[in-house]
C-alpha positions in Angstrom: 63.7 -200.9 161.9 62.2 -198.0 163.2 60.6 -196.6 160.3 58.8 -199.9 159.7 57.9 -200.0 163.4 56.3 -196.9 163.0 54.2 -198.0 160.1 52.8 -201.0 161.8 52.2 -198.8 165.0 50.1 -196.0 162.8 48.0 -199.0 161.6 47.0 -200.2 164.9 47.3 -197.3 167.1 43.5 -196.2 166.3 42.2 -199.5 167.9 43.9 -198.8 171.4 44.8 -195.8 173.7 48.5 -196.8 173.8 51.1 -193.9 173.5 53.1 -194.2 170.4 56.6 -194.3 172.2 55.2 -197.3 174.7 53.7 -199.0 171.5 57.1 -198.9 170.1 58.9 -201.0 172.8 56.6 -203.7 172.4 58.3 -205.2 169.2 60.6 -208.3 169.4 63.0 -210.4 167.4 61.3 -214.0 166.8 63.2 -217.0 168.7 63.0 -218.7 165.4 64.1 -217.1 162.0 61.0 -219.0 160.3 58.3 -216.8 162.4 59.2 -213.8 160.7 61.6 -210.6 161.1 59.4 -209.0 163.8 56.9 -209.8 166.6 54.3 -208.0 168.3 52.9 -209.6 171.3 49.2 -208.8 171.9 49.0 -209.4 175.7 49.1 -205.6 176.5 46.0 -205.1 174.6 43.8 -207.9 176.1 42.5 -206.0 178.9 41.4 -202.6 177.3 40.2 -204.5 174.0 38.3 -207.1 176.1 39.3 -209.8 174.1 42.0 -212.9 173.9 45.3 -211.8 172.6 45.0 -214.9 169.9 42.1 -213.3 168.7 43.4 -209.7 168.7 46.6 -211.3 166.7 44.5 -213.0 163.9 42.3 -209.8 163.5 45.3 -207.5 163.2 47.1 -209.8 161.1 44.1 -209.5 158.4 44.7 -205.7 158.2 48.1 -206.2 156.6 46.9 -208.3 153.9 48.3 -207.3 150.4 50.6 -204.5 151.8 53.8 -204.5 149.7 56.1 -203.9 152.9 55.3 -207.5 153.7 55.7 -210.9 152.2 53.2 -212.4 155.1 51.9 -211.4 158.4 50.7 -214.4 160.7 49.2 -214.9 164.3 50.5 -217.3 165.7 49.1 -217.9 169.2 49.3 -214.5 170.8 52.1 -213.2 168.5 52.0 -211.1 165.3 54.6 -212.0 163.2 55.7 -209.9 160.3 58.0 -211.0 157.3 59.2 -208.3 155.1 59.4 -208.3 151.4 62.9 -208.4 150.1 62.3 -206.3 147.0 60.1 -203.8 148.9 63.2 -203.7 151.5 65.6 -202.9 148.5 63.2 -200.2 147.3 63.7 -198.4 150.4 66.9 -199.0 151.6 69.5 -199.5 148.9 69.1 -196.0 147.3 68.6 -194.3 150.7 72.0 -195.8 151.8 73.9 -195.1 148.5 72.4 -191.5 148.5 73.4 -190.6 152.3 76.9 -192.4 151.5 79.2 -191.7 154.5 76.5 -190.1 156.3 74.2 -193.0 156.2 73.1 -193.7 160.0 73.3 -190.0 161.1 70.4 -188.8 163.3 69.6 -185.5 164.7 68.2 -186.1 168.6 71.5 -184.5 169.5 71.1 -181.6 167.8 72.0 -178.3 170.0 73.1 -180.4 172.6 76.8 -181.0 173.9 78.5 -184.1 175.6 81.8 -183.7 177.2 83.8 -186.9 177.3 86.8 -187.6 180.0 88.7 -190.3 178.6 92.2 -191.9 178.5 93.4 -190.1 181.1 97.0 -191.7 181.5 99.7 -190.7 184.1 102.3 -188.4 183.1 106.0 -189.7 183.4 104.8 -193.3 182.3 104.4 -194.7 178.9 101.1 -195.4 178.3 100.3 -199.1 179.6 98.3 -201.5 177.7 95.4 -201.4 180.1 94.7 -197.7 179.0 93.5 -199.1 175.9 90.0 -199.7 177.3 89.4 -196.3 178.3 90.9 -194.7 175.0 89.3 -196.7 172.4 85.8 -196.7 174.3 85.7 -193.0 174.9 86.7 -192.2 171.3 84.2 -194.6 169.7 81.5 -193.1 172.3 82.5 -189.4 171.1 82.0 -190.7 167.4 78.6 -192.0 168.0 77.3 -188.9 169.7 78.7 -186.8 166.6 76.9 -189.2 164.3 73.6 -188.5 166.1 74.0 -184.9 166.2 76.0 -184.0 169.3 78.6 -181.5 169.9 81.3 -183.7 171.2 84.1 -182.0 173.5 87.2 -184.6 174.0 89.1 -183.9 177.3 92.0 -186.3 178.1 92.2 -185.5 181.8 96.0 -186.1 182.6 96.9 -187.7 186.0 99.4 -185.1 186.2 99.0 -184.0 189.9 99.3 -185.7 193.1 101.7 -187.6 195.7 103.1 -190.0 192.9 104.9 -186.7 191.5 106.7 -186.1 194.9 108.0 -189.7 194.5 108.7 -188.7 191.1 111.0 -185.8 192.0 112.8 -187.6 194.6 113.5 -190.1 192.4 114.8 -188.1 189.5 116.9 -186.2 191.8 118.5 -188.8 193.5 118.8 -191.3 190.5 118.1 -189.4 187.3 120.3 -188.8 184.5 120.2 -185.8 181.9 121.6 -187.9 179.2 119.4 -190.8 179.8 116.6 -188.6 179.8 117.5 -187.4 176.3 118.1 -191.0 175.1 115.0 -193.0 176.8 112.9 -190.0 177.5 109.6 -191.3 179.2 111.1 -194.8 179.7 113.8 -192.9 181.8 111.3 -191.3 184.1 109.9 -194.7 184.7 113.1 -196.4 185.5 113.3 -194.0 188.4 109.9 -194.3 189.6 110.0 -198.1 189.9 113.7 -197.6 191.7 111.9 -195.2 194.0 109.5 -198.1 195.2 112.3 -200.5 195.6 114.2 -198.3 197.5 111.5 -197.2 199.7 111.1 -200.9 201.1 114.4 -200.2 203.2 114.2 -196.3 203.3 110.8 -195.6 204.4 111.9 -191.9 204.8 111.5 -191.5 201.5 107.7 -191.3 201.4 108.1 -188.4 203.7 110.4 -186.6 201.8 108.0 -187.2 198.7 105.1 -185.9 200.4 107.0 -182.8 201.2 107.7 -182.4 197.6 104.2 -182.6 196.7 103.2 -180.1 199.3 106.0 -178.0 197.8 104.2 -178.6 194.4 101.2 -177.5 195.8 102.7 -174.1 197.4 104.1 -173.0 193.9 107.7 -173.8 194.4 109.9 -172.9 191.7 112.2 -175.9 191.9 109.3 -178.5 192.0 107.1 -177.0 189.4 110.0 -176.6 186.9 110.8 -180.5 187.3 107.2 -181.3 187.0 106.7 -179.0 183.8 110.0 -181.0 182.5 108.0 -184.6 183.1 104.9 -182.9 181.7 106.5 -181.8 178.1 108.0 -185.3 177.8 104.9 -187.2 178.7 103.1 -185.2 176.1 105.5 -185.7 173.1 105.3 -189.2 174.0 101.3 -189.4 174.5 101.1 -187.9 171.0 102.9 -190.1 169.1 100.6 -193.1 170.3 97.3 -191.1 170.0 98.5 -190.2 166.2 99.0 -194.3 165.8 95.5 -194.7 166.8 94.0 -191.8 164.9 92.7 -190.5 168.2 92.3 -186.6 168.9 91.6 -184.7 171.9 90.3 -180.9 172.2 91.8 -180.5 175.4 94.4 -181.9 177.7 93.3 -180.7 180.9 95.2 -182.6 183.7 94.5 -182.5 187.5 97.1 -179.6 187.9 94.7 -177.3 186.0 92.7 -177.1 189.3 95.5 -176.7 191.7 94.9 -173.0 192.1 91.1 -173.2 192.9 91.0 -176.6 195.5 90.7 -174.2 198.6 87.7 -172.4 196.9 86.2 -175.7 196.1 86.3 -176.9 199.7 85.3 -173.6 201.1 82.3 -173.8 198.5 81.5 -177.3 199.7 81.7 -176.3 203.4 78.9 -173.7 202.6 76.7 -175.6 200.7 77.1 -178.9 202.1 78.8 -178.7 205.1 82.3 -180.5 205.9 83.6 -181.9 208.7 87.2 -182.3 210.4 87.9 -186.4 211.1 91.7 -187.0 212.5 93.0 -183.8 210.9 91.2 -184.5 207.3 88.4 -182.6 205.6 85.7 -184.8 204.7 82.0 -184.7 203.5 79.6 -187.3 205.6 77.5 -189.3 203.2 76.1 -191.7 205.8 72.9 -190.8 205.2 73.4 -191.9 201.5 74.9 -195.2 202.4 78.4 -194.1 201.2 81.8 -193.9 202.9 82.9 -190.2 203.6 84.2 -188.2 200.8 87.7 -186.9 201.6 88.8 -183.5 200.5 91.8 -183.0 202.1 94.2 -185.1 203.9 95.6 -184.3 207.7 98.8 -183.0 205.6 97.3 -180.6 203.5 97.4 -182.5 200.4 94.1 -182.7 198.4 92.8 -185.8 196.6 91.3 -186.9 193.7 87.7 -185.6 194.6 88.4 -182.3 195.3 90.1 -181.8 191.7 87.4 -183.5 190.2 84.6 -181.2 191.7 86.4 -178.6 190.7 86.6 -180.0 187.4 83.3 -180.7 187.2 82.0 -177.2 188.0 84.5 -175.7 185.6 83.5 -177.8 182.5 79.9 -176.8 183.0 80.9 -173.1 183.1 82.9 -173.7 180.0 81.0 -176.0 178.2 77.2 -176.1 179.7 77.0 -180.1 178.8 73.8 -181.9 178.4 75.9 -184.7 179.4 79.3 -185.1 181.0 80.8 -188.9 180.7 83.4 -190.5 182.7 84.9 -193.4 180.7 86.9 -194.9 183.5 87.2 -198.6 185.0 84.4 -200.0 187.0 86.7 -200.1 190.1 86.2 -196.5 190.3 82.7 -196.6 190.8 82.7 -195.7 194.6 84.6 -192.7 193.9 82.3 -191.2 191.2 79.2 -192.2 193.5 80.7 -190.1 196.1 81.8 -186.7 194.4 78.5 -187.2 192.0 76.5 -187.1 195.4 78.6 -184.3 196.7 77.8 -181.8 193.7 74.6 -182.9 193.6 73.7 -181.8 197.2 75.7 -178.4 196.2 72.7 -177.7 194.4 74.0 -177.9 190.8 71.1 -179.2 188.6 73.3 -180.2 186.1 74.9 -183.0 188.6 72.2 -185.3 187.4 73.9 -185.1 183.7 77.4 -186.5 185.1 77.3 -190.2 184.2 80.4 -192.8 185.4 80.7 -195.0 182.0 82.2 -198.0 183.4 84.0 -200.9 181.8 85.6 -204.0 182.7 89.2 -205.2 183.1 91.5 -206.1 180.8 93.6 -209.3 180.9 96.2 -211.0 179.1 95.9 -214.9 178.3 99.7 -214.6 177.0 102.4 -212.5 178.8 105.3 -213.5 176.6 104.7 -210.1 174.8 106.6 -208.6 177.9 110.6 -208.8 177.7 111.0 -208.9 181.3 108.9 -210.8 183.7 106.3 -208.5 185.8 107.1 -205.9 183.6 104.6 -203.5 182.5 103.1 -204.1 179.1 103.1 -200.9 177.0 100.5 -200.0 174.5 103.2 -199.2 171.8 104.9 -202.5 172.2 101.4 -204.5 171.4 100.7 -202.2 168.5 104.1 -202.8 167.2 103.7 -206.6 167.5 100.2 -206.2 166.3 101.6 -204.7 163.2 104.2 -207.1 162.4 102.0 -210.0 162.8 99.4 -208.3 160.1 102.2 -207.8 157.9 103.1 -211.3 157.8 99.3 -212.3 157.1 99.1 -209.6 154.5 102.0 -210.8 152.6 101.0 -214.2 152.7 97.4 -213.5 151.6 98.5 -211.2 148.7 102.3 -210.9 147.9 101.2 -208.7 145.0 99.7 -205.9 147.2 101.1 -202.4 146.6 101.2 -200.8 149.8 101.5 -203.9 152.3 103.0 -201.7 155.0 100.2 -199.2 155.2 97.5 -202.0 155.1 99.3 -203.8 157.8 99.2 -200.4 159.7 95.4 -200.4 159.3 94.7 -203.9 160.3 97.4 -204.5 162.9 96.0 -201.3 164.9 92.6 -201.9 164.1 92.8 -205.7 165.3 93.8 -204.3 168.5 91.0 -201.5 168.8 88.2 -203.9 167.5 89.3 -206.8 169.7 88.6 -204.4 172.6 85.4 -203.0 171.2 83.6 -205.8 170.1 83.1 -206.8 173.7 80.3 -205.5 175.7 81.4 -202.3 177.6 81.1 -203.6 181.0 82.7 -207.0 180.6 85.9 -208.0 181.4 88.3 -208.9 178.2 90.8 -211.3 177.9 93.6 -210.4 175.3 94.4 -213.3 172.9 96.6 -213.0 169.7 95.1 -215.7 168.1 91.9 -214.4 168.2 91.9 -210.7 167.6 93.9 -211.4 164.1 92.0 -214.0 162.8 90.1 -213.6 159.3 87.4 -215.5 160.8 85.3 -214.7 163.7 84.2 -211.6 165.7 87.2 -209.4 164.6 88.5 -206.4 162.7 90.5 -207.9 160.5 86.9 -210.0 159.0 85.4 -207.0 158.8 87.9 -205.0 156.9 88.4 -208.0 154.8 84.8 -208.4 154.1 84.9 -204.4 153.0 87.9 -204.9 150.9 86.8 -208.1 149.0 83.8 -206.2 148.1 85.6 -202.8 146.9 88.1 -205.1 144.9 84.6 -206.4 142.9 83.7 -202.8 142.2 86.9 -202.1 140.9 86.5 -205.2 138.8 82.7 -204.3 137.9 84.0 -200.8 136.2 81.1 -198.2 136.0 78.0 -198.5 137.5 74.7 -197.7 135.9 72.3 -197.0 138.9 69.4 -196.5 136.6 69.2 -200.5 136.0 68.5 -201.0 140.0 65.2 -203.1 140.0 64.4 -204.1 143.3 62.6 -207.0 142.2 65.6 -208.7 141.6 66.5 -209.0 145.3 64.1 -211.6 146.3 66.3 -214.2 147.9 66.4 -214.8 151.6 70.0 -214.4 152.2 69.7 -210.8 150.2 66.7 -210.0 152.7 69.1 -210.7 155.6 71.3 -208.1 154.4 69.1 -205.3 153.5 67.5 -205.9 157.3 71.1 -205.5 158.5 71.7 -202.4 156.5 68.2 -200.7 157.6 68.7 -201.5 161.0 71.9 -199.7 161.1 70.8 -196.1 162.1 68.7 -197.8 164.9 71.9 -199.6 166.2 74.0 -196.3 166.2 71.1 -194.5 168.2 70.9 -197.4 170.6 74.8 -197.3 170.9 75.0 -193.7 171.6 72.4 -193.6 174.3 73.9 -197.0 175.9 77.4 -195.7 175.3 78.0 -199.5 174.2 80.4 -199.5 170.9 80.1 -203.2 171.1 76.4 -202.8 169.7 78.0 -201.4 166.3 80.9 -203.8 166.3 78.7 -206.8 166.6 76.4 -205.4 164.0 79.5 -205.2 161.3 80.2 -208.6 162.2 76.8 -209.9 161.3 76.1 -207.9 158.4 79.9 -209.6 157.1 78.2 -212.8 157.9 75.0 -212.3 156.0 76.7 -210.7 153.0 79.1 -213.8 152.9 76.5 -216.1 152.8 75.0 -214.4 149.6 78.4 -215.4 147.7 77.9 -218.8 148.9 74.6 -219.1 147.2 75.0 -221.7 144.6 75.2 -220.2 141.1 74.9 -216.6 142.6 77.2 -214.0 140.4 77.6 -210.2 141.6 79.1 -209.8 138.2 76.0 -211.4 136.4 75.7 -211.5 132.7 72.3 -209.5 132.8 72.8 -206.0 133.2 70.0 -205.0 135.3 70.9 -208.0 137.4 74.3 -206.9 137.7 73.6 -203.4 138.7 71.0 -204.6 141.2 73.2 -206.8 143.0 76.4 -204.7 142.6 74.1 -201.8 144.5 73.4 -204.1 147.3 77.0 -204.9 147.6 77.8 -201.1 147.5 75.4 -200.2 150.2 76.7 -202.9 152.5 80.3 -201.6 151.9 78.9 -198.2 153.0 77.7 -199.7 156.3 80.7 -201.5 156.8 83.2 -198.3 156.3 80.8 -196.0 158.3 80.8 -198.5 161.0 84.6 -199.1 161.1 85.2 -195.1 161.0 83.1 -194.8 164.0 84.9 -197.2 165.9 87.9 -195.7 165.0 89.4 -198.1 162.3 90.4 -197.5 158.9 88.8 -199.4 155.7 91.6 -200.6 153.2 91.0 -200.8 149.7 92.7 -203.9 149.5 94.1 -206.6 151.6 
């Protein structure tokens, strides 16, 4: 907890010339729980104080004797180990958490700053595939975390709505499309004809040339080409909106690549003027050899532009519109080279804000069990996965609580939440293997486990009835298990701050799992009752439980999950 570390630093900094910021970074979590809650290594101070680290630790330990915040402070070799007092933590943390309510954990370090997030970004004319879940939920959680820490977050869905693939789709639709099928199947029909194009091109390679010609017509403003493109776009946006509604995810702007189609000549002129371009085999490129990068391709020999050209135009436009302090691209790590290239071009164009661009890379999503797909080799769609997860959650809810009033509503929260949490609990940069048996488990690192922990506590509060908070007595929270819960509640704001800076929602997800585990250990204390007979003991324990539920609900919300009152 930052506040406690600050108190320790304030006590010790008069002895040494260490800046407080550096001092704060020295604290560590002891390797063994019996050694306390916080450890300060004294090696860094030995040279300045001209003393052995173990001597410094012993002298400093004596400084904290009798301070109510600590149950004990001990020197162990060169380490100064702090064990917090449970009642003092309770006095500081519980009332503050209850007073803050759903705002608990909010910070102000982002006040006056703007972060723009580019995430999800599916291709139009295709249903959102399951693998898009990663960018979508990671980006949404990162946006929520920034808002919690005071930032203004601008959410942009940068649709893949421009490029040679749309020339292919136009060819496919004109040859094999059917208006009745389009009305009936909508976006699925567009996918069907697109897949057929790729099968037919194996025996009719001239289709590729026809597709390129149609895309060039799109770029030249051909009315027929653009009319078909707009039809595909409108159908796609309707379908995307349905999926995002299920996930409870919103966007401020749907800015497709097409937004910049009229600006690309000017962008290439600007790059040529500020950086310099060369022509290689008819293509316009920026040579990045001195940066140890391959050339950045701006225009192909047939006149068509590429992703880099459009991304450069988009970055310039976004700064002009939003004057961002951070621009985050939540995109899989395979695109790292692309981002390195166009970031470098923008930097060389002389834009100071180019240093604020960050590629928030994430690992790949793999599937342990492909039986969720109805036809071998078919793309697995996100809505199919959500449907199956909700159906399985409904079965589990019926089994565990047959009397639950809104089984379908709870199953939707749990089923969708299982998919979201099952992704976010993994470190962002790690590859993820999707497993049904794991994500829907009521045990382990799952959204279901955290949601159930929240619902269980809420059920206890409903049974308890009105709570007299004036009876709160922190001295009654003196058990080690209660202290563990208090520490995790107190650390929650620090975890949010770190997760925001690192753009890693797994920090929050894992913290919620830890808190649930710690709270469940309190339940298992022999003879322990939250609904105790003694009024003060009852109120105090229930207030600890209420503070826990505040953190669980807040954390779930930031990750994009709902917290059911009953399960």
